C-alpha positions as CSV (number, residue, x, y, z in Angstrom):
1,M,31.2,97.3,-189.7
2,S,32.2,95.2,-186.7
3,K,34.6,92.5,-187.2
4,K,33.3,89.0,-187.1
5,I,34.9,86.6,-184.6
6,I,34.5,82.9,-184.4
7,I,35.6,81.3,-181.1
8,I,36.0,77.6,-181.1
9,G,35.2,76.2,-177.6
10,A,33.2,77.5,-174.7
11,G,35.8,76.9,-172.1
12,P,36.7,79.6,-169.6
13,G,39.3,81.0,-171.9
14,G,37.0,81.2,-174.8
15,L,34.1,82.7,-172.8
16,A,36.4,85.3,-171.3
17,A,37.6,86.4,-174.7
18,A,34.0,86.4,-176.0
19,M,33.0,88.6,-173.0
20,M,35.6,91.2,-173.6
21,L,35.3,91.2,-177.5
22,S,31.6,91.5,-177.6
23,A,31.6,94.3,-174.8
24,N,33.8,96.1,-177.3
25,G,31.5,95.8,-180.3
26,Y,32.8,92.8,-182.0
27,N,30.4,90.3,-183.8
28,V,31.2,87.2,-181.7
29,T,30.1,83.6,-182.3
30,V,31.2,80.8,-179.9
31,L,30.9,77.3,-181.4
32,E,30.8,74.6,-178.8
33,K,31.0,70.8,-179.7
34,Q,29.5,69.7,-176.4
35,S,25.9,70.3,-175.2
36,Y,27.2,72.6,-172.3
37,V,29.4,75.6,-171.6
38,G,32.6,75.6,-169.6
39,G,34.7,72.9,-171.2
40,R,36.8,71.4,-168.3
41,N,35.2,74.1,-166.1
42,S,31.6,72.9,-166.5
43,S,29.3,70.9,-164.2
44,I,28.2,67.4,-164.1
45,K,24.7,66.8,-162.9
46,L,23.7,63.2,-161.6
47,G,20.3,63.0,-160.5
48,E,19.9,65.5,-157.6
49,F,23.6,66.0,-157.3
50,I,25.9,68.7,-159.0
51,F,29.5,68.5,-159.4
52,D,32.4,70.5,-161.0
53,M,34.0,68.5,-163.7
54,G,37.4,70.0,-163.2
55,P,38.5,73.0,-161.2
56,T,37.0,73.0,-157.7
57,F,38.2,76.3,-156.3
58,L,38.8,80.0,-157.5
59,S,42.1,81.5,-156.8
60,M,42.9,85.0,-157.4
61,P,39.3,86.2,-158.0
62,H,40.6,89.7,-158.8
63,I,41.6,88.6,-162.1
64,A,38.0,87.4,-162.9
65,E,36.8,90.7,-161.4
66,E,39.0,92.7,-163.7
67,I,37.9,90.7,-166.8
68,F,34.3,91.3,-165.8
69,H,34.9,95.0,-165.4
70,E,36.6,95.1,-168.8
71,S,33.3,93.7,-170.1
72,N,31.4,96.5,-168.3
73,R,30.0,94.0,-165.7
74,D,30.5,93.1,-162.1
75,L,31.5,89.5,-161.3
76,H,29.6,89.5,-158.1
77,D,26.4,90.1,-159.8
78,Y,26.9,86.6,-161.4
79,I,28.4,84.4,-158.8
80,K,28.6,84.4,-155.0
81,L,32.0,83.6,-153.6
82,I,32.7,82.2,-150.1
83,E,36.3,82.2,-148.9
84,L,37.6,79.0,-147.3
85,K,40.1,80.4,-144.7
86,D,40.6,76.8,-143.6
87,M,41.9,76.1,-147.2
88,Y,42.5,72.2,-147.0
89,E,43.5,69.4,-144.8
90,L,46.7,67.5,-145.5
91,V,46.8,63.8,-144.6
92,F,50.2,62.2,-144.3
93,P,50.8,58.6,-143.0
94,D,51.7,59.8,-139.4
95,K,49.8,63.1,-139.1
96,S,47.1,65.4,-140.6
97,F,46.7,69.1,-140.3
98,M,44.7,72.0,-141.6
99,V,46.3,74.7,-143.9
100,T,45.0,78.2,-143.4
101,R,45.3,81.5,-144.9
102,D,45.6,83.1,-141.4
103,Q,49.4,83.4,-141.3
104,E,49.7,83.6,-137.6
105,A,47.6,80.4,-137.3
106,M,49.6,78.9,-140.0
107,I,52.8,79.5,-138.1
108,N,51.4,78.0,-135.0
109,T,50.5,74.9,-136.9
110,I,53.9,74.6,-138.3
111,E,55.5,75.0,-135.0
112,K,53.3,72.3,-133.6
113,Y,54.0,69.7,-136.1
114,F,57.4,70.9,-137.5
115,P,59.2,72.8,-134.7
116,G,61.7,75.4,-135.9
117,D,60.2,75.8,-139.4
118,G,57.7,78.7,-138.7
119,A,60.3,81.3,-139.4
120,G,60.9,79.7,-142.9
121,Y,57.2,80.1,-143.6
122,S,57.4,83.8,-142.7
123,R,60.4,84.3,-145.0
124,F,58.7,82.2,-147.9
125,M,55.8,84.5,-147.8
126,K,57.9,87.7,-147.7
127,E,60.2,86.7,-150.5
128,T,57.7,85.1,-152.8
129,E,55.6,88.2,-152.6
130,Q,58.5,89.9,-154.3
131,K,58.8,87.0,-156.9
132,M,55.1,87.5,-157.5
133,A,55.4,91.2,-158.2
134,A,58.3,90.4,-160.6
135,L,56.6,87.6,-162.5
136,T,53.1,89.2,-162.8
137,P,54.0,91.5,-165.6
138,I,55.3,88.7,-167.6
139,L,52.2,86.6,-167.0
140,Q,49.9,89.5,-168.2
141,G,51.8,90.4,-171.5
142,K,52.6,88.7,-174.6
143,M,55.7,86.7,-175.0
144,D,56.0,85.8,-178.7
145,K,59.4,86.9,-179.9
146,F,62.8,86.1,-178.5
147,Y,63.7,89.7,-178.3
148,H,60.9,89.9,-175.6
149,Y,63.2,88.2,-173.3
150,M,65.3,91.6,-173.4
151,Q,62.3,93.5,-172.2
152,W,63.1,95.4,-168.9
153,K,60.1,93.5,-167.1
154,V,61.7,90.1,-168.0
155,L,65.3,91.1,-167.3
156,K,64.1,92.3,-163.9
157,A,62.3,89.1,-163.3
158,L,65.3,86.8,-164.3
159,P,66.6,86.3,-160.8
160,Q,63.0,85.2,-159.7
161,L,62.7,82.5,-162.4
162,N,65.0,80.4,-160.6
163,L,66.5,78.9,-163.7
164,G,67.9,75.5,-163.1
165,S,66.2,75.2,-159.7
166,S,63.1,72.9,-159.2
167,L,60.0,73.8,-157.1
168,Y,61.2,71.2,-154.5
169,D,64.6,72.9,-154.5
170,Q,63.0,76.3,-153.9
171,L,61.0,75.2,-150.9
172,S,64.0,73.4,-149.4
173,K,65.5,76.8,-148.9
174,Y,62.7,77.6,-146.5
175,F,61.7,74.3,-144.9
176,S,63.7,71.5,-143.2
177,A,60.8,69.0,-142.8
178,E,60.1,66.8,-145.7
179,Q,56.4,66.8,-145.3
180,L,56.3,70.5,-145.0
181,K,58.1,70.9,-148.3
182,L,55.5,68.6,-149.8
183,A,52.7,70.8,-148.2
184,F,54.1,73.7,-150.3
185,T,55.0,71.9,-153.5
186,F,52.1,69.6,-154.2
187,Q,50.5,72.6,-156.0
188,S,52.5,71.6,-158.9
189,K,49.8,68.9,-159.5
190,Y,47.7,71.9,-160.6
191,L,50.0,71.8,-163.7
192,G,50.1,68.1,-163.9
193,M,53.9,68.1,-162.9
194,S,56.3,66.7,-160.5
195,P,57.8,69.2,-157.9
196,W,61.1,67.7,-158.5
197,E,60.7,68.8,-162.3
198,C,58.5,71.7,-162.0
199,P,60.5,75.1,-162.5
200,G,61.2,76.9,-159.3
201,A,59.3,79.9,-160.4
202,F,56.1,78.1,-159.6
203,S,56.4,78.6,-155.9
204,I,54.2,81.4,-156.6
205,L,51.3,78.6,-156.8
206,S,51.3,78.0,-153.1
207,Y,52.0,81.7,-152.4
208,M,48.9,82.6,-154.3
209,E,46.8,80.4,-152.1
210,H,48.2,81.6,-148.8
211,A,48.2,85.4,-149.8
212,Y,45.0,85.6,-151.8
213,G,43.0,82.8,-150.4
214,I,40.8,80.2,-152.1
215,F,37.2,80.7,-152.8
216,H,34.2,78.5,-153.4
217,P,31.4,79.8,-155.8
218,I,28.0,78.8,-154.6
219,G,26.9,76.2,-157.2
220,G,30.5,75.3,-158.0
221,V,33.3,76.9,-159.9
222,N,31.3,76.1,-163.0
223,Q,29.3,79.0,-162.2
224,L,32.0,81.3,-163.5
225,S,31.6,79.7,-166.8
226,E,27.9,80.1,-166.7
227,G,28.2,83.8,-165.6
228,M,30.6,84.6,-168.5
229,A,28.3,82.9,-171.0
230,K,25.4,85.2,-169.7
231,V,27.6,88.3,-170.2
232,V,28.4,87.2,-173.8
233,K,24.8,87.1,-174.6
234,E,24.0,90.3,-172.9
235,H,26.4,92.1,-175.3
236,G,24.9,90.4,-178.3
237,G,27.4,87.5,-178.7
238,T,26.1,84.1,-179.9
239,I,26.9,80.7,-178.2
240,V,25.9,77.7,-180.3
241,L,26.1,74.4,-178.5
242,D,26.3,71.0,-180.2
243,K,28.1,72.6,-183.1
244,G,31.3,70.9,-183.7
245,V,34.0,72.3,-185.9
246,K,35.5,69.7,-188.3
247,K,38.4,71.9,-189.7
248,L,39.9,75.3,-189.8
249,W,38.9,76.8,-193.2
250,L,42.2,77.7,-194.7
251,D,43.4,79.5,-197.8
252,G,47.0,78.8,-197.7
253,R,48.2,79.7,-194.2
254,K,45.4,82.2,-193.8
255,V,42.3,81.1,-191.7
256,K,39.1,82.1,-193.4
257,G,36.8,80.6,-190.8
258,V,35.7,77.2,-189.9
259,I,34.2,74.1,-191.5
260,L,31.5,72.6,-189.4
261,D,31.0,68.8,-188.7
262,D,28.0,69.0,-191.1
263,G,30.3,70.3,-194.0
264,S,29.1,73.9,-194.0
265,K,31.2,76.7,-193.8
266,M,31.3,79.9,-191.5
267,E,33.4,82.8,-192.5
268,A,35.2,85.1,-190.0
269,D,37.7,87.8,-189.8
270,E,39.5,86.1,-186.9
271,V,39.3,82.6,-185.4
272,V,40.1,82.1,-181.6
273,V,40.9,78.6,-180.7
274,N,40.0,77.6,-177.3
275,G,39.9,73.9,-177.7
276,D,42.8,71.6,-176.2
277,F,45.7,72.9,-178.2
278,A,47.4,69.5,-179.4
279,H,43.8,68.0,-180.1
280,I,42.9,71.0,-182.4
281,M,46.2,71.1,-184.1
282,T,46.0,67.3,-184.7
283,N,42.4,67.1,-185.7
284,L,41.4,70.4,-187.2
285,V,44.3,71.1,-189.3
286,D,45.4,68.6,-192.1
287,E,48.8,67.0,-191.8
288,G,51.5,69.0,-193.8
289,V,50.2,72.4,-193.0
290,L,51.9,73.0,-189.7
291,R,55.6,72.7,-189.4
292,K,56.5,73.8,-185.8
293,Y,53.4,71.9,-184.5
294,S,53.1,69.1,-186.8
295,R,51.5,65.8,-185.5
296,K,54.8,64.3,-185.2
297,K,56.3,67.1,-183.3
298,L,53.3,67.4,-181.0
299,E,53.9,63.9,-180.1
300,K,57.4,64.6,-178.9
301,K,56.2,67.5,-176.7
302,K,56.0,67.1,-172.9
303,Y,52.5,66.8,-171.4
304,S,51.0,66.9,-168.0
305,C,49.7,63.9,-166.1
306,S,46.0,62.8,-166.4
307,T,43.4,62.2,-163.6
308,F,41.1,59.4,-162.6
309,M,37.8,61.0,-161.4
310,I,35.1,59.6,-159.4
311,Y,31.9,61.7,-158.8
312,L,29.7,60.3,-156.0
313,G,26.2,61.3,-155.0
314,L,25.8,59.8,-151.4
315,N,22.8,59.3,-149.2
316,K,24.7,60.7,-146.2
317,T,26.7,63.7,-145.1
318,Y,30.5,63.6,-144.0
319,E,31.3,66.4,-141.5
320,L,34.9,66.5,-142.9
321,P,36.8,69.4,-144.5
322,H,35.8,71.0,-147.9
323,H,39.2,70.0,-149.4
324,T,41.3,67.0,-148.3
325,I,44.6,65.9,-149.8
326,V,46.0,62.4,-149.1
327,F,49.6,61.8,-149.6
328,A,51.0,58.5,-150.7
329,A,53.5,57.1,-148.0
330,D,56.2,57.5,-150.7
331,Y,55.1,60.7,-152.4
332,K,58.2,60.9,-154.7
333,K,57.8,57.4,-155.9
334,N,54.1,58.0,-156.5
335,V,54.9,61.1,-158.5
336,E,57.6,59.4,-160.5
337,E,55.0,56.5,-161.4
338,I,52.7,59.2,-162.6
339,T,55.2,61.4,-164.6
340,K,58.2,59.2,-165.5
341,T,57.6,55.4,-165.5
342,K,53.9,55.9,-166.4
343,K,52.4,53.0,-164.4
344,L,49.5,52.8,-162.0
345,S,50.6,53.3,-158.4
346,E,49.8,50.8,-155.6
347,D,49.7,53.7,-153.2
348,P,48.0,56.7,-154.9
349,S,47.7,60.3,-153.7
350,I,44.2,61.4,-153.8
351,Y,42.3,64.7,-153.5
352,V,38.6,64.9,-152.1
353,Q,36.2,67.8,-152.4
354,N,33.5,67.5,-149.9
355,A,31.8,70.8,-151.0
356,S,28.4,70.0,-149.5
357,V,29.7,71.0,-146.1
358,T,29.8,74.6,-147.5
359,D,27.4,74.6,-150.2
360,P,23.8,73.2,-149.8
361,T,22.9,73.7,-153.4
362,L,25.1,70.7,-154.6
363,A,23.0,67.9,-152.9
364,P,19.7,67.4,-151.2
365,K,19.6,67.9,-147.4
366,G,21.2,64.9,-145.6
367,K,23.1,63.9,-148.7
368,S,26.5,64.9,-150.2
369,A,28.4,65.4,-153.6
370,L,31.7,64.0,-153.3
371,Y,34.5,64.7,-156.0
372,I,37.5,62.3,-155.7
373,L,40.6,62.8,-158.0
374,A,43.7,60.6,-158.2
375,P,46.4,61.8,-160.5
376,V,47.5,59.1,-163.0
377,P,49.6,58.8,-166.0
378,N,48.5,60.3,-169.3
379,N,47.8,58.1,-172.3
380,F,51.2,57.9,-173.5
381,S,51.4,55.2,-170.8
382,K,49.2,52.9,-173.0
383,I,47.4,51.7,-169.7
384,D,44.3,49.7,-170.6
385,W,41.7,51.5,-168.6
386,E,38.9,49.1,-169.6
387,K,41.0,46.4,-167.7
388,N,42.3,48.5,-164.9
389,K,39.3,50.7,-164.2
390,E,37.5,48.8,-161.5
391,A,40.6,47.6,-159.7
392,F,41.9,51.1,-159.4
393,R,38.5,52.4,-158.4
394,Q,38.6,49.8,-155.5
395,L,42.1,51.0,-154.6
396,V,41.0,54.5,-154.3
397,F,38.0,53.6,-151.9
398,Q,40.4,51.4,-149.9
399,T,42.8,54.2,-149.6
400,L,40.2,56.6,-148.4
401,E,38.9,54.0,-145.9
402,E,42.2,53.5,-144.4
403,K,43.5,57.0,-144.3
404,T,40.6,59.3,-143.9
405,G,37.2,59.8,-142.3
406,F,35.4,59.0,-145.6
407,K,34.3,55.5,-144.5
408,N,32.0,53.0,-146.0
409,L,31.5,55.1,-149.2
410,E,30.3,52.2,-151.3
411,Q,27.3,51.6,-149.0
412,H,26.0,55.1,-149.5
413,I,26.2,55.6,-153.2
414,E,23.2,56.8,-155.0
415,E,24.8,58.2,-158.1
416,E,28.3,57.6,-159.6
417,K,30.3,58.6,-162.6
418,I,33.9,57.8,-163.4
419,L,36.2,59.6,-166.0
420,T,39.5,57.8,-166.8
421,P,42.2,59.2,-169.0
422,D,40.4,57.5,-171.9
423,D,37.4,59.3,-171.2
424,W,39.2,62.7,-171.0
425,E,40.6,61.9,-174.4
426,K,37.6,60.6,-176.1
427,E,34.6,62.4,-174.5
428,I,36.3,65.7,-173.4
429,L,38.6,65.8,-176.4
430,V,41.9,66.2,-174.4
431,Y,45.1,65.1,-176.2
432,K,46.4,61.9,-174.7
433,G,44.2,62.6,-171.7
434,A,46.7,65.1,-170.5
435,T,44.2,67.0,-168.3
436,F,46.4,69.9,-167.6
437,N,47.6,70.5,-171.2
438,L,51.1,70.9,-172.3
439,G,53.8,70.6,-169.6
440,H,55.4,73.7,-168.0
441,Q,59.0,72.8,-168.4
442,L,61.2,75.8,-169.2
443,S,61.2,74.5,-172.8
444,Q,57.7,74.9,-173.2
445,M,57.1,78.4,-171.5
446,M,56.8,81.9,-172.5
447,V,58.2,82.4,-175.9
448,L,58.6,78.6,-176.3
449,R,54.9,77.9,-175.6
450,P,52.4,78.3,-178.6
451,H,51.8,82.0,-179.0
452,N,48.6,83.8,-178.2
453,R,48.6,85.1,-181.9
454,F,49.3,81.7,-183.3
455,E,52.5,81.9,-185.1
456,E,51.8,79.1,-187.9
457,L,48.5,80.5,-189.2
458,E,47.2,84.1,-190.1
459,N,44.1,85.3,-188.3
460,C,44.3,82.6,-185.8
461,W,44.5,83.2,-182.1
462,L,44.9,81.0,-179.0
463,V,43.5,81.1,-175.5
464,G,43.5,78.4,-172.8
465,G,46.0,76.3,-171.1
466,G,48.0,75.5,-174.2
467,T,49.3,79.1,-174.8
468,H,51.0,81.7,-172.7
469,P,51.0,82.0,-169.7
470,G,49.8,78.4,-169.1
471,S,47.2,76.1,-167.5
472,G,45.3,76.8,-164.4
473,L,42.2,79.0,-164.2
474,P,43.8,82.3,-163.3
475,T,46.5,82.0,-166.2
476,I,43.8,80.8,-168.5
477,L,41.8,84.0,-167.9
478,E,45.1,86.0,-168.3
479,S,45.6,84.3,-171.7
480,A,42.2,85.4,-172.8
481,R,43.0,89.1,-171.7
482,I,46.4,89.0,-173.6
483,T,44.9,87.5,-176.7
484,T,41.9,89.8,-176.7
485,H,44.1,92.9,-176.3
486,L,46.3,91.9,-179.2
487,L,43.4,91.2,-181.5
488,R,41.8,94.6,-180.6
489,E,45.2,96.3,-181.2
490,K,45.2,94.8,-184.7
491,H,41.8,96.1,-185.6
492,E,41.3,99.3,-183.6
493,S,43.0,102.7,-184.2
494,F,44.6,103.0,-180.8
495,S,47.4,101.1,-179.1
496,L,47.6,98.3,-176.7
497,K,48.7,100.8,-174.0
498,E,45.6,102.7,-174.6
499,I,43.5,99.5,-174.3
500,R,45.1,98.9,-170.9
501,A,44.5,102.4,-169.8
502,Q,40.9,102.0,-170.8
503,R,40.9,98.7,-168.7
504,L,42.3,100.4,-165.7
505,E,39.8,103.4,-166.0
506,R,37.0,100.8,-166.0
507,V,38.3,99.0,-163.0
508,Q,38.6,102.2,-161.0
């Protein structure tokens, strides 16, 4: 008889795990509190306009391809990917330029705006390729015992971890121009962190974009979640929407299943948790059960920043890049306000996705769906968003008006939705509105991050940004693969090595 698996949450990590488990004969039920699949990787529909709620591009699609192969499916049967070779425009106070995957063109751009730094780019790509190769085995395997640090793959990678060095420090080895350093370190925002605090190992983030490219799925990145949900159902798995979990059903420290919002119980052999880690452990487990991750200890952990989101359906098109990133005049001050002093900046940095220039399915002809994101402090800041929401909205519009080609936005709005950190916390169930989950300081990485096989409860597993290897869509997918392999190893008669061999056989 197949083992019964309950997965709490239909985010990308939960759906990826559900795909792989159902494809291998497990009886899988995914319980989702919301009325949609995808979690932060879902869609928002406003009238005739479609937006991604969270992630707006797919990086390293080969990871998704491998997970679909492991589920006996082809990713490209479910989503259509378009590579954006002109990846994004960077807007500084005195200049703007396009960042491209074409390395020769990128060197020419660097030499035009930052003479003498082109050679640093070539060196960065060559040396970070070696770092990526060394770190990949760590990102793809379990890290739940301190003796795992003594594994050859970790010892080999130690020089690449850049212990004691920040991301900004690392890029300073390659570039002399300040703005160019920022062009290769702003990706720390994908983790909700400051480049002056983010570990140097994360120089792989910008490398991943330049080496592997960034891709737009037609219909939005949310289509990855939709595709995974289809595969789960094709393999006989069940996804139940509008079905909230009130508590983990515990017998001592053993998880027997879940208690639903209506008080009923569902039994399971294993429970996989895909909800926001700190939210789940604060709300679904009674106080006093957990020691390492008690409510008091969770409050003392370090968390990512939050985001102020504006989704606009506009009655005109803007022939501007698919992705635009606007830097504050004093970027370091802006980052410190977000992550340290935790106050609203008077000069915010802003990201704009203008996906309608690439994808006609997101808005009617002659109209556009604009996604605007400004990083802001999480709710440890105690900012009163009811009081500050409209003023900050106006500041975002004013900044775009002054610094970009997105002019007169308010005159063309047909649909609008705003998500503040309060909304992330209350509506999307993200602890303290920390959109990118637990921080990625060295004190909260690898063995020091919550384990894929959750260490405090039996029969309980984690996937998503709150476990190893961390947040960001590619690593969330890797978390699902690690957790799934460990769970299968527990219940099946062959080893993890054989599971991986089976996976490689499918890919080939």
